[in-house]
Steps between C-alpha positions, in 0.01 A plus 500: 500500500709643775394638837583812689417489870490836675519500879455820694683506830285433805416763765802673644564688822486879471836664468658594835630851540802533270459149354540463125197365313717221363559375857136452606435146624183292463247544775365188680193524275733525200680180599162322520402641158823383342455153648148487353632616163762226503240233587273626222780489244601151613141370494459624144833365379627848424866455582706748298804401300667828599420792736606860468458687828522863602784560751270646763489314828121446481519343153795276599316386814182437295699289256684307774168418666344391169801282422438322833181365341605442139864405546822649367500648151755707307479858618680828482463846637416755234548863618292644215181339638496743792282795388471341153264623235307252291747568217794403720320181606415416136866541402606265785241239397605529134866457601398168659278382213674157504357433848177299478364620833650823630404657831559866585472604863449872529292802584202709400413697305728334243365145546130586491551729200692222324217251556246746356722596207583144398143378545283786374755717320444792738657586836325831578303486825533129574536431871466146613804320625496494882802404708584130458294469181599271211411554133571226246521615140526267199658628180618353171840337530656668200345850530650815639313636801268781398170649612204264483704189413437303820211311652442539870494130593470537877484770763522432874541713812514418869 
């Protein structure tokens, strides 16, 4: 079995006039949520082997805060995660099939649709991944990622 950990960025500040969405920082509540997510991951021994992170400021700040609790892990910014569809996220996860425990730090609606698609085989109206939430999916080690292949092993939110 391998694991896919999906982490939605924590709450961010609203965009200031003229500010790009990519540049939105975590709010004080968001920092606290990210700290809680990091503690939860550490307490459950869910330290990823590799992290792929959206390049947005709020996802990078969420990851940096989580790493403060779980320690340093291999990581890289992945531009395609920003505004990603479930199909894009599946392709990224499949491209990293050799990673035993992969974490993707990203955004909705892509993350919550991916959880639903991989768990139930449908992504339609699923809404259920609040800011700072973590979903842990288990899937067969040698299988390509496809709808309904995963088991939702854990779900946590601040």
